[in-house]
NUDREN-420829 format. One record per residue: residue number from 0; x, y, z of N, C-alpha, C in turn. Coordinates in nm, 2 decimals. Example, Ala and Ser with C-alpha at 12.3 -4.5 7.8 and 13.67 -1.06 7.14 Angstrom:
<sites>
resi,n.east,n.north,n.up,ca.east,ca.north,ca.up,c.east,c.north,c.up
0,1.32,-0.57,0.78,1.23,-0.45,0.78,1.32,-0.33,0.78
1,1.28,-0.22,0.71,1.37,-0.11,0.71,1.29,0.00,0.79
</sites>
This chain:
<sites>
resi,n.east,n.north,n.up,ca.east,ca.north,ca.up,c.east,c.north,c.up
0,7.93,9.99,9.85,7.93,9.88,9.94,7.80,9.87,10.02
1,7.75,9.75,10.04,7.63,9.74,10.11,7.64,9.76,10.26
2,7.52,9.78,10.32,7.53,9.79,10.47,7.59,9.67,10.53
3,7.57,9.55,10.47,7.62,9.43,10.53,7.77,9.43,10.52
4,7.83,9.49,10.42,7.97,9.50,10.40,8.03,9.59,10.51
5,7.96,9.70,10.54,8.01,9.80,10.64,8.02,9.74,10.77
6,7.95,9.63,10.80,7.95,9.57,10.93,8.07,9.48,10.95
7,8.14,9.45,10.84,8.25,9.36,10.85,8.37,9.41,10.94
8,8.38,9.54,10.95,8.49,9.59,11.03,8.48,9.56,11.17
9,8.36,9.54,11.22,8.34,9.52,11.36,8.28,9.38,11.40
10,8.24,9.30,11.30,8.18,9.17,11.32,8.28,9.07,11.34
11,8.25,8.96,11.40,8.33,8.84,11.42,8.36,8.77,11.29
12,8.48,8.73,11.26,8.50,8.65,11.14,8.41,8.53,11.12
13,8.37,8.47,11.23,8.28,8.36,11.23,8.14,8.40,11.18
14,8.10,8.52,11.20,7.97,8.57,11.16,7.96,8.64,11.03
15,8.07,8.66,10.96,8.07,8.74,10.84,8.09,8.66,10.72
16,8.06,8.71,10.61,8.08,8.64,10.48,8.23,8.65,10.45
17,8.29,8.54,10.43,8.43,8.54,10.38,8.44,8.45,10.26
18,8.53,8.50,10.17,8.55,8.43,10.04,8.65,8.32,10.04
19,8.75,8.33,10.13,8.85,8.22,10.15,8.91,8.23,10.29
20,8.96,8.12,10.33,9.02,8.11,10.47,9.16,8.05,10.46
21,9.25,8.12,10.53,9.39,8.08,10.54,9.41,8.03,10.68
22,9.47,7.91,10.69,9.51,7.85,10.82,9.63,7.77,10.81
23,9.72,7.78,10.91,9.84,7.70,10.91,9.81,7.56,10.94
24,9.71,7.53,11.01,9.68,7.39,11.05,9.60,7.31,10.94
25,9.58,7.38,10.83,9.51,7.31,10.72,9.36,7.31,10.73
26,9.30,7.38,10.82,9.16,7.39,10.84,9.09,7.49,10.74
27,9.17,7.56,10.66,9.12,7.65,10.56,9.15,7.60,10.42
28,9.11,7.68,10.33,9.14,7.64,10.19,9.29,7.66,10.16
29,9.35,7.75,10.22,9.49,7.78,10.20,9.58,7.78,10.32
30,9.70,7.74,10.31,9.80,7.76,10.42,9.88,7.88,10.41
31,9.88,7.95,10.29,9.96,8.06,10.26,9.87,8.18,10.23
32,9.90,8.30,10.28,9.82,8.42,10.25,9.85,8.46,10.11
33,9.98,8.45,10.07,10.02,8.49,9.93,9.94,8.41,9.83
34,9.92,8.28,9.85,9.85,8.20,9.76,9.70,8.24,9.75
35,9.64,8.27,9.87,9.50,8.31,9.87,9.48,8.44,9.79
36,9.58,8.53,9.80,9.57,8.66,9.73,9.59,8.63,9.58
37,9.69,8.54,9.55,9.72,8.51,9.41,9.59,8.46,9.33
38,9.51,8.38,9.41,9.40,8.31,9.34,9.27,8.40,9.36
39,9.28,8.51,9.43,9.17,8.60,9.44,9.14,8.67,9.31
40,9.02,8.71,9.28,8.99,8.77,9.15,9.06,8.90,9.13
41,9.10,8.92,9.00,9.17,9.05,8.97,9.06,9.15,8.92
42,9.10,9.28,8.95,9.02,9.39,8.92,8.87,9.38,8.97
43,8.86,9.33,9.09,8.73,9.30,9.15,8.66,9.44,9.19
44,8.54,9.45,9.16,8.46,9.57,9.20,8.39,9.55,9.33
45,8.39,9.43,9.38,8.32,9.40,9.51,8.43,9.36,9.61
46,8.40,9.37,9.73,8.49,9.33,9.84,8.51,9.18,9.84
47,8.64,9.14,9.84,8.68,9.00,9.85,8.75,8.98,9.98
48,8.69,8.90,10.07,8.73,8.89,10.21,8.81,8.76,10.23
49,8.93,8.78,10.28,9.02,8.66,10.31,9.04,8.66,10.46
50,8.99,8.56,10.53,9.01,8.54,10.67,9.13,8.46,10.70
51,9.22,8.52,10.78,9.35,8.46,10.81,9.35,8.42,10.96
52,9.34,8.29,10.98,9.33,8.24,11.12,9.46,8.27,11.20
53,9.45,8.27,11.33,9.57,8.30,11.41,9.69,8.21,11.38
54,9.81,8.27,11.39,9.93,8.20,11.36,10.03,8.29,11.31
55,10.16,8.25,11.30,10.27,8.33,11.25,10.30,8.28,11.11
56,10.27,8.37,11.02,10.29,8.34,10.87,10.42,8.40,10.83
57,10.51,8.31,10.80,10.65,8.36,10.76,10.65,8.36,10.60
58,10.61,8.48,10.55,10.61,8.49,10.41,10.62,8.64,10.37
59,10.67,8.66,10.25,10.67,8.80,10.19,10.56,8.81,10.09
60,10.47,8.91,10.10,10.35,8.92,10.02,10.36,9.05,9.93
61,10.35,9.03,9.80,10.35,9.15,9.71,10.21,9.15,9.64
62,10.12,9.23,9.69,9.99,9.23,9.63,9.99,9.33,9.52
63,9.97,9.28,9.39,9.98,9.36,9.27,9.86,9.46,9.26
64,9.88,9.55,9.17,9.78,9.66,9.15,9.65,9.60,9.10
65,9.65,9.49,9.03,9.52,9.43,8.98,9.44,9.37,9.09
66,9.50,9.35,9.21,9.42,9.28,9.32,9.35,9.40,9.40
67,9.23,9.43,9.35,9.16,9.55,9.41,9.05,9.50,9.51
68,9.02,9.58,9.60,8.91,9.56,9.70,8.93,9.43,9.78
69,9.05,9.40,9.81,9.07,9.29,9.90,9.07,9.33,10.05
70,9.02,9.25,10.13,9.02,9.27,10.27,9.08,9.15,10.35
71,9.18,9.17,10.43,9.24,9.07,10.51,9.19,9.09,10.65
72,9.13,8.98,10.71,9.08,8.99,10.84,9.15,8.88,10.93
73,9.22,8.92,11.03,9.28,8.83,11.12,9.21,8.81,11.25
74,9.28,8.74,11.34,9.22,8.72,11.48,9.26,8.82,11.58
75,9.35,8.91,11.54,9.38,9.02,11.64,9.53,9.05,11.64
76,9.57,9.16,11.69,9.71,9.20,11.70,9.78,9.10,11.78
77,9.90,9.05,11.73,9.98,8.95,11.80,9.92,8.81,11.78
78,9.81,8.79,11.73,9.75,8.66,11.71,9.77,8.62,11.56
79,9.73,8.70,11.47,9.75,8.68,11.33,9.87,8.77,11.29
80,9.99,8.70,11.26,10.11,8.78,11.24,10.17,8.74,11.11
81,10.20,8.84,11.03,10.27,8.82,10.90,10.41,8.87,10.92
82,10.52,8.79,10.91,10.65,8.83,10.95,10.75,8.79,10.84
83,10.86,8.88,10.83,10.97,8.85,10.74,11.09,8.92,10.80
84,11.20,8.90,10.73,11.33,8.97,10.78,11.41,9.03,10.67
85,11.35,9.05,10.55,11.43,9.11,10.44,11.48,9.24,10.49
86,11.61,9.28,10.44,11.67,9.40,10.49,11.77,9.45,10.39
87,11.81,9.57,10.41,11.90,9.64,10.32,12.04,9.57,10.32
88,12.08,9.52,10.43,12.22,9.46,10.44,12.22,9.32,10.36
89,12.11,9.27,10.33,12.11,9.15,10.25,12.11,9.18,10.10
90,12.11,9.31,10.07,12.12,9.35,9.93,11.99,9.39,9.87
91,11.88,9.39,9.95,11.75,9.43,9.90,11.74,9.59,9.90
92,11.67,9.64,9.80,11.64,9.79,9.81,11.54,9.80,9.92
93,11.53,9.92,9.98,11.43,9.95,10.08,11.29,9.91,10.04
94,11.26,9.95,9.91,11.13,9.92,9.85,11.10,9.77,9.86
95,11.20,9.68,9.83,11.18,9.54,9.82,11.19,9.47,9.96
96,11.22,9.54,10.06,11.24,9.47,10.19,11.10,9.44,10.26
97,10.99,9.50,10.20,10.86,9.49,10.27,10.82,9.35,10.29
98,10.78,9.32,10.42,10.71,9.19,10.45,10.58,9.18,10.37
99,10.50,9.29,10.38,10.38,9.30,10.30,10.38,9.42,10.22
100,10.36,9.41,10.09,10.34,9.53,10.00,10.21,9.52,9.93
101,10.14,9.64,9.94,10.00,9.64,9.89,9.99,9.75,9.78
102,9.95,9.71,9.66,9.93,9.81,9.55,9.79,9.82,9.50
103,9.70,9.72,9.53,9.57,9.72,9.48,9.48,9.82,9.55
104,9.40,9.90,9.47,9.32,10.00,9.53,9.21,9.94,9.62
105,9.18,10.02,9.73,9.07,9.98,9.82,9.10,9.86,9.91
106,9.23,9.85,9.95,9.27,9.74,10.04,9.23,9.78,10.19
107,9.18,9.68,10.26,9.15,9.69,10.40,9.22,9.58,10.48
108,9.28,9.61,10.59,9.33,9.51,10.68,9.27,9.53,10.82
109,9.24,9.43,10.89,9.19,9.44,11.03,9.24,9.33,11.11
110,9.28,9.36,11.24,9.32,9.27,11.34,9.44,9.18,11.29
111,9.55,9.25,11.24,9.67,9.18,11.19,9.79,9.25,11.24
112,9.90,9.18,11.26,10.03,9.24,11.29,10.12,9.22,11.16
113,10.18,9.33,11.12,10.27,9.32,11.01,10.41,9.34,11.07
114,10.51,9.25,11.04,10.63,9.26,11.12,10.75,9.24,11.03
115,10.86,9.31,11.06,10.99,9.28,11.00,11.09,9.27,11.12
116,11.16,9.16,11.13,11.24,9.13,11.24,11.39,9.15,11.21
117,11.42,9.23,11.11,11.56,9.24,11.07,11.65,9.30,11.18
118,11.60,9.39,11.26,11.68,9.44,11.37,11.75,9.57,11.33
119,11.79,9.65,11.42,11.85,9.78,11.39,11.99,9.77,11.31
120,12.06,9.66,11.34,12.19,9.65,11.28,12.18,9.62,11.13
121,12.07,9.58,11.08,12.05,9.56,10.93,11.99,9.67,10.86
122,11.97,9.78,10.93,11.92,9.91,10.87,11.78,9.89,10.81
123,11.76,9.94,10.69,11.62,9.94,10.64,11.56,9.80,10.63
124,11.44,9.79,10.69,11.36,9.67,10.68,11.22,9.70,10.70
125,11.14,9.71,10.59,11.00,9.75,10.59,10.91,9.64,10.64
126,10.82,9.67,10.73,10.71,9.57,10.77,10.59,9.58,10.67
127,10.55,9.71,10.64,10.44,9.72,10.55,10.46,9.84,10.45
128,10.45,9.81,10.32,10.46,9.92,10.22,10.32,9.93,10.16
129,10.27,10.06,10.15,10.14,10.08,10.10,10.15,10.17,9.98
130,10.12,10.11,9.86,10.10,10.19,9.74,9.96,10.20,9.70
131,9.87,10.13,9.78,9.73,10.12,9.75,9.66,10.25,9.78
132,9.58,10.30,9.68,9.50,10.42,9.71,9.37,10.38,9.78
133,9.32,10.47,9.87,9.20,10.44,9.95,9.21,10.31,10.03
134,9.32,10.30,10.10,9.34,10.19,10.18,9.32,10.22,10.33
135,9.29,10.12,10.41,9.26,10.15,10.55,9.31,10.03,10.63
136,9.37,10.07,10.75,9.42,9.97,10.84,9.36,9.99,10.98
137,9.29,9.89,11.03,9.21,9.91,11.15,9.25,9.80,11.25
138,9.28,9.84,11.37,9.32,9.75,11.48,9.43,9.66,11.43
139,9.53,9.72,11.36,9.65,9.64,11.32,9.77,9.70,11.39
140,9.88,9.63,11.38,10.01,9.69,11.43,10.12,9.66,11.32
141,10.21,9.76,11.31,10.32,9.75,11.22,10.45,9.75,11.31
142,10.53,9.65,11.31,10.64,9.63,11.40,10.77,9.61,11.32
143,10.87,9.70,11.34,11.00,9.69,11.28,11.10,9.77,11.35
144,11.20,9.81,11.28,11.30,9.90,11.34,11.32,10.02,11.25
145,11.41,10.02,11.15,11.43,10.13,11.06,11.33,10.11,10.94
146,11.25,10.22,10.92,11.16,10.22,10.80,11.05,10.12,10.81
147,10.98,10.12,10.92,10.87,10.02,10.95,10.75,10.03,10.85
148,10.69,10.15,10.85,10.57,10.17,10.77,10.61,10.27,10.65
149,10.60,10.21,10.53,10.64,10.29,10.41,10.51,10.33,10.33
150,10.47,10.45,10.36,10.35,10.51,10.28,10.40,10.56,10.15
151,10.40,10.48,10.05,10.47,10.51,9.93,10.38,10.59,9.83
152,10.45,10.66,9.74,10.39,10.73,9.63,10.28,10.82,9.68
153,10.17,10.84,9.61,10.07,10.94,9.65,9.94,10.87,9.69
154,9.96,10.75,9.75,9.84,10.68,9.79,9.77,10.74,9.91
155,9.64,10.75,9.91,9.56,10.80,10.03,9.53,10.68,10.12
156,9.57,10.70,10.25,9.54,10.59,10.34,9.51,10.64,10.48
157,9.43,10.57,10.55,9.41,10.60,10.69,9.45,10.48,10.78
158,9.52,10.51,10.89,9.58,10.40,10.97,9.53,10.42,11.11
159,9.47,10.31,11.17,9.44,10.31,11.31,9.52,10.19,11.36
160,9.65,10.21,11.38,9.74,10.10,11.41,9.86,10.16,11.47
161,9.92,10.08,11.57,10.04,10.13,11.63,10.17,10.10,11.56
162,10.24,10.20,11.50,10.37,10.17,11.44,10.48,10.16,11.55
163,10.58,10.07,11.53,10.68,10.05,11.63,10.81,10.05,11.55
164,10.91,10.13,11.60,11.04,10.12,11.53,11.14,10.21,11.59
165,11.25,10.24,11.51,11.36,10.32,11.56,11.39,10.44,11.48
166,11.41,10.43,11.35,11.45,10.55,11.27,11.36,10.56,11.15
167,11.30,10.68,11.13,11.22,10.71,11.02,11.11,10.60,11.00
168,11.05,10.56,11.11,10.97,10.43,11.09,10.83,10.46,11.04
169,10.80,10.58,11.02,10.68,10.62,10.93,10.74,10.71,10.82
170,10.75,10.65,10.70,10.82,10.73,10.60,10.75,10.71,10.46
171,10.80,10.79,10.36,10.74,10.78,10.23,10.68,10.90,10.18
172,10.62,10.90,10.06,10.56,11.02,10.00,10.41,10.99,9.98
173,10.35,10.92,10.07,10.20,10.91,10.06,10.13,11.02,10.13
174,10.00,11.02,10.11,9.91,11.11,10.20,9.84,11.02,10.30
175,9.88,11.03,10.42,9.83,10.94,10.53,9.79,11.02,10.65
176,9.68,10.97,10.71,9.63,11.02,10.84,9.64,10.90,10.94
177,9.71,10.92,11.04,9.72,10.82,11.15,9.63,10.87,11.26
178,9.52,10.80,11.29,9.43,10.84,11.40,9.44,10.73,11.51
179,9.43,10.78,11.64,9.41,10.69,11.75,9.52,10.58,11.75
180,9.64,10.62,11.72,9.76,10.53,11.71,9.84,10.54,11.84
181,9.89,10.43,11.88,9.99,10.43,11.99,10.13,10.41,11.92
182,10.21,10.51,11.92,10.34,10.50,11.85,10.45,10.48,11.96
183,10.52,10.36,11.94,10.62,10.32,12.03,10.76,10.33,11.97
184,10.86,10.36,12.05,11.00,10.36,12.00,11.07,10.24,12.05
185,11.18,10.21,11.98,11.27,10.10,12.02,11.41,10.15,12.03
186,11.50,10.06,12.09,11.64,10.10,12.10,11.71,10.09,11.97
187,11.77,10.20,11.92,11.85,10.20,11.80,11.99,10.15,11.82
188,12.07,10.16,11.72,12.21,10.13,11.73,12.28,10.25,11.81
189,12.39,10.22,11.87,12.46,10.33,11.94,12.49,10.45,11.84
190,12.47,10.57,11.89,12.49,10.69,11.82,12.38,10.73,11.72
191,12.28,10.64,11.70,12.17,10.67,11.62,12.07,10.75,11.70
192,11.99,10.83,11.63,11.89,10.91,11.70,11.75,10.86,11.65
193,11.66,10.85,11.74,11.53,10.80,11.71,11.44,10.91,11.64
194,11.39,10.89,11.52,11.31,10.98,11.45,11.18,10.91,11.41
195,11.07,10.96,11.44,10.94,10.89,11.41,10.91,10.90,11.26
196,10.91,11.02,11.20,10.87,11.03,11.06,10.98,11.08,10.97
197,10.97,11.05,10.84,11.06,11.10,10.74,10.97,11.11,10.61
198,10.90,11.22,10.60,10.80,11.23,10.49,10.88,11.28,10.37
199,10.84,11.23,10.25,10.92,11.25,10.13,10.85,11.33,10.02
200,10.78,11.44,10.05,10.72,11.52,9.94,10.83,11.59,9.87
201,10.83,11.57,9.73,10.94,11.63,9.65,10.90,11.76,9.58
202,10.77,11.79,9.58,10.73,11.91,9.50,10.62,11.98,9.59
203,10.62,12.11,9.59,10.52,12.18,9.67,10.38,12.16,9.63
204,10.36,12.11,9.50,10.22,12.10,9.45,10.17,11.96,9.48
205,10.25,11.87,9.53,10.20,11.73,9.57,10.11,11.74,9.69
206,10.00,11.66,9.69,9.91,11.66,9.80,9.94,11.57,9.91
207,10.07,11.53,9.92,10.11,11.43,10.02,10.15,11.49,10.15
208,10.16,11.40,10.25,10.20,11.45,10.38,10.15,11.35,10.49
209,10.20,11.36,10.61,10.16,11.28,10.72,10.09,11.36,10.82
210,9.97,11.32,10.87,9.90,11.38,10.98,9.88,11.28,11.09
211,9.94,11.31,11.20,9.92,11.22,11.32,9.82,11.29,11.41
212,9.71,11.23,11.43,9.60,11.29,11.50,9.54,11.21,11.61
213,9.51,11.27,11.73,9.45,11.20,11.84,9.52,11.07,11.88
214,9.66,11.08,11.87,9.74,10.96,11.90,9.83,10.98,12.02
215,9.91,10.88,12.04,10.00,10.88,12.16,10.14,10.84,12.12
216,10.23,10.93,12.15,10.37,10.90,12.13,10.44,10.86,12.26
217,10.46,10.72,12.27,10.52,10.67,12.40,10.66,10.64,12.37
218,10.74,10.75,12.37,10.89,10.74,12.35,10.95,10.70,12.48
219,11.04,10.60,12.47,11.11,10.55,12.59,11.26,10.58,12.59
220,11.30,10.66,12.48,11.44,10.71,12.47,11.43,10.84,12.40
221,11.54,10.92,12.40,11.53,11.05,12.33,11.48,11.04,12.19
222,11.37,11.11,12.15,11.30,11.09,12.03,11.27,11.22,11.96
223,11.28,11.23,11.83,11.24,11.34,11.75,11.12,11.31,11.67
224,11.03,11.41,11.64,10.90,11.38,11.57,10.92,11.35,11.42
225,11.03,11.41,11.37,11.05,11.38,11.23,11.17,11.46,11.17
226,11.21,11.42,11.05,11.32,11.49,10.98,11.29,11.49,10.83
227,11.34,11.59,10.76,11.30,11.61,10.62,11.37,11.52,10.52
228,11.31,11.41,10.48,11.37,11.32,10.39,11.39,11.38,10.25
229,11.28,11.46,10.21,11.29,11.53,10.08,11.26,11.68,10.11
230,11.28,11.76,10.01,11.28,11.91,10.02,11.16,11.97,10.07
231,11.04,11.91,10.04,10.91,11.97,10.08,10.84,11.88,10.18
232,10.91,11.81,10.26,10.86,11.72,10.36,10.75,11.79,10.44
233,10.63,11.72,10.46,10.52,11.78,10.53,10.46,11.68,10.63
234,10.46,11.72,10.76,10.41,11.64,10.87,10.35,11.73,10.98
235,10.24,11.68,11.03,10.18,11.76,11.15,10.14,11.66,11.26
236,10.14,11.71,11.38,10.09,11.63,11.49,9.98,11.72,11.55
237,9.86,11.65,11.57,9.74,11.72,11.61,9.68,11.65,11.73
238,9.65,11.72,11.84,9.58,11.66,11.96,9.64,11.53,12.00
239,9.78,11.53,12.01,9.85,11.40,12.03,9.93,11.41,12.16
240,9.93,11.31,12.24,10.00,11.30,12.36,10.15,11.27,12.33
241,10.24,11.34,12.40,10.38,11.31,12.38,10.45,11.30,12.52
242,10.52,11.18,12.53,10.59,11.15,12.66,10.71,11.24,12.67
243,10.77,11.24,12.79,10.88,11.33,12.82,11.01,11.31,12.74
244,11.02,11.19,12.68,11.14,11.16,12.60,11.14,11.23,12.46
245,11.02,11.29,12.42,11.02,11.37,12.30,11.11,11.49,12.33
246,11.21,11.51,12.25,11.31,11.62,12.28,11.25,11.76,12.27
247,11.30,11.85,12.35,11.24,11.99,12.35,11.24,12.05,12.21
248,11.35,12.03,12.13,11.35,12.09,12.00,11.26,12.02,11.90
249,11.21,11.91,11.93,11.10,11.84,11.86,11.14,11.77,11.73
250,11.22,11.84,11.65,11.25,11.80,11.51,11.40,11.79,11.48
251,11.44,11.71,11.39,11.58,11.69,11.36,11.61,11.73,11.21
252,11.73,11.78,11.19,11.77,11.81,11.05,11.81,11.67,10.98
253,11.80,11.68,10.85,11.84,11.56,10.77,11.99,11.58,10.75
254,12.04,11.69,10.69,12.18,11.73,10.69,12.18,11.88,10.67
255,12.26,11.94,10.75,12.28,12.09,10.73,12.14,12.16,10.74
256,12.12,12.25,10.65,12.00,12.33,10.64,11.91,12.28,10.53
257,11.93,12.16,10.48,11.85,12.10,10.37,11.70,12.10,10.41
258,11.62,12.17,10.33,11.47,12.16,10.35,11.42,12.24,10.46
259,11.50,12.31,10.54,11.44,12.37,10.66,11.35,12.49,10.62
260,11.37,12.55,10.51,11.29,12.66,10.47,11.17,12.62,10.37
261,11.18,12.50,10.32,11.08,12.46,10.23,10.98,12.35,10.28
262,11.02,12.28,10.39,10.94,12.18,10.45,10.82,12.25,10.52
263,10.72,12.17,10.56,10.60,12.23,10.63,10.57,12.13,10.75
264,10.62,12.17,10.87,10.60,12.09,10.99,10.51,12.17,11.08
265,10.42,12.11,11.15,10.33,12.18,11.24,10.29,12.10,11.36
266,10.25,12.17,11.47,10.20,12.11,11.59,10.08,12.19,11.63
267,9.97,12.12,11.67,9.85,12.18,11.71,9.79,12.11,11.83
268,9.78,12.18,11.94,9.71,12.14,12.06,9.75,12.00,12.11
269,9.88,11.97,12.10,9.93,11.85,12.16,9.95,11.87,12.31
270,9.97,11.76,12.38,9.97,11.76,12.53,10.07,11.66,12.58
271,10.10,11.67,12.71,10.19,11.58,12.77,10.33,11.65,12.79
272,10.42,11.59,12.87,10.54,11.65,12.90,10.63,11.68,12.78
273,10.62,11.61,12.67,10.70,11.63,12.56,10.64,11.72,12.45
274,10.53,11.78,12.48,10.46,11.86,12.38,10.48,12.01,12.40
275,10.56,12.05,12.49,10.58,12.19,12.51,10.65,12.25,12.39
276,10.61,12.36,12.34,10.66,12.42,12.21,10.76,12.53,12.23
277,10.79,12.57,12.36,10.87,12.68,12.38,11.02,12.66,12.33
278,11.06,12.53,12.33,11.20,12.50,12.29,11.21,12.44,12.15
279,11.10,12.45,12.08,11.10,12.39,11.94,11.20,12.46,11.85
280,11.23,12.39,11.74,11.32,12.45,11.64,11.26,12.58,11.58
281,11.35,12.66,11.53,11.31,12.79,11.48,11.32,12.80,11.33
282,11.30,12.68,11.26,11.31,12.68,11.12,11.20,12.76,11.05
283,11.23,12.81,10.93,11.12,12.89,10.86,11.00,12.80,10.83
284,11.02,12.67,10.81,10.92,12.58,10.77,10.84,12.52,10.89
285,10.88,12.55,11.01,10.81,12.49,11.13,10.70,12.59,11.18
286,10.59,12.53,11.21,10.47,12.62,11.25,10.41,12.57,11.38
287,10.39,12.65,11.47,10.31,12.62,11.59,10.17,12.67,11.54
288,10.08,12.57,11.51,9.95,12.60,11.45,9.86,12.65,11.56
289,9.80,12.77,11.54,9.71,12.83,11.64,9.56,12.84,11.60
290,9.53,12.81,11.48,9.39,12.82,11.44,9.34,12.69,11.39
291,9.21,12.66,11.42,9.15,12.53,11.39,9.14,12.51,11.24
292,9.13,12.61,11.16,9.11,12.60,11.02,9.23,12.54,10.95
293,9.35,12.59,11.00,9.48,12.54,10.94,9.49,12.39,10.98
294,9.47,12.36,11.11,9.48,12.22,11.16,9.38,12.13,11.09
295,9.26,12.19,11.06,9.15,12.11,11.00,9.19,12.07,10.85
296,9.28,12.14,10.79,9.32,12.10,10.66,9.38,11.96,10.65
297,9.44,11.92,10.77,9.51,11.80,10.78,9.42,11.69,10.83
298,9.29,11.71,10.84,9.20,11.61,10.89,9.16,11.51,10.78
299,9.10,11.40,10.82,9.07,11.29,10.72,8.97,11.35,10.62
300,8.87,11.43,10.66,8.77,11.48,10.57,8.83,11.57,10.46
301,8.93,11.65,10.49,8.99,11.75,10.40,9.11,11.69,10.33
302,9.20,11.64,10.41,9.33,11.60,10.36,9.32,11.48,10.26
303,9.24,11.38,10.30,9.22,11.26,10.22,9.09,11.26,10.15
304,9.01,11.36,10.16,8.87,11.36,10.10,8.80,11.23,10.15
305,8.82,11.21,10.28,8.78,11.08,10.33,8.63,11.05,10.33
306,8.55,11.15,10.33,8.40,11.12,10.34,8.36,11.06,10.20
307,8.44,11.07,10.10,8.40,11.02,9.97,8.42,10.87,9.96
308,8.50,10.81,10.05,8.54,10.67,10.03,8.54,10.59,10.17
309,8.58,10.66,10.28,8.60,10.58,10.40,8.47,10.53,10.46
310,8.35,10.60,10.46,8.23,10.54,10.52,8.20,10.41,10.47
311,8.22,10.38,10.34,8.18,10.26,10.28,8.27,10.14,10.33
312,8.39,10.17,10.39,8.47,10.06,10.43,8.43,10.01,10.57
313,8.35,10.09,10.64,8.31,10.05,10.78,8.42,10.08,10.88
314,8.53,10.14,10.84,8.64,10.17,10.94,8.59,10.29,11.02
315,8.62,10.28,11.15,8.58,10.39,11.24,8.69,10.50,11.22
316,8.64,10.62,11.21,8.73,10.73,11.19,8.66,10.86,11.23
317,8.74,10.97,11.25,8.69,11.10,11.28,8.72,11.19,11.16
318,8.62,11.25,11.10,8.64,11.32,10.98,8.71,11.46,11.00
319,8.68,11.52,11.11,8.74,11.65,11.14,8.83,11.65,11.26
320,8.83,11.77,11.33,8.91,11.78,11.45,8.82,11.74,11.57
321,8.88,11.69,11.67,8.82,11.66,11.80,8.85,11.77,11.90
322,8.76,11.79,12.00,8.79,11.89,12.10,8.90,11.84,12.20
</sites>
């Protein structure tokens, strides 16, 4: 990617090269984001930029694997909104409930809200599903209830965006680092417990896992950091603020003792009233990380091999640990 391309992450849409414009008022080439993506080149080796003007776009988008190196640029969180309400109770599989599903390698989104409005009573309803390898989300938000952000398969991605939800709202079996994110909780159904993550690593040799780094957990009701969706679930929280509603035990079982000895959960230098580790679970797979080298394994530079692909995107990120 050229130096000019790198500037796209921070430049105004009006001052950057765009290949197509989507606008609800007809001032662009397209009124639908899905149509703009459909007519974008397939297997592109260069960045193809679609500018989506402010508005609420009520559509479900499934970006196929052949749609590579696409960048969606909006007008800001809450201004450019892609919204849907597909959900499990309507008969959709969790995989198919996604308002936006991205499979093409090298996808970038900036200044966009991804939303699923199904509500807690309709159970699974994904706002954003990411199958795309080497994808980045910058100044975006993902809003939903159960299963908001689906980091699927073994895609490498970095997220600088605030997920919002109720249960397992960051889930899947991808390799993802979430940096500088504000993570908010919502009111679940009665008797439901709020869990932020449900990572789904199925095999100890898979390189997948979730790393939440330099972020903020603003829990407004009793909240757990995660639970083991699959046997080798792997999640760490690093240098992250936790509000008082993060429960003292920190983590929740899936059922019985499933995965408690094979999962890998860790916490390193977190802070705030909910970050105290003295009352944390005593599972064999839970670790209070004490050395920087172990924590550093879960950084963008090492966990995602981020220095090999992220600098070219122009996305701001931290490669290693921060003090």
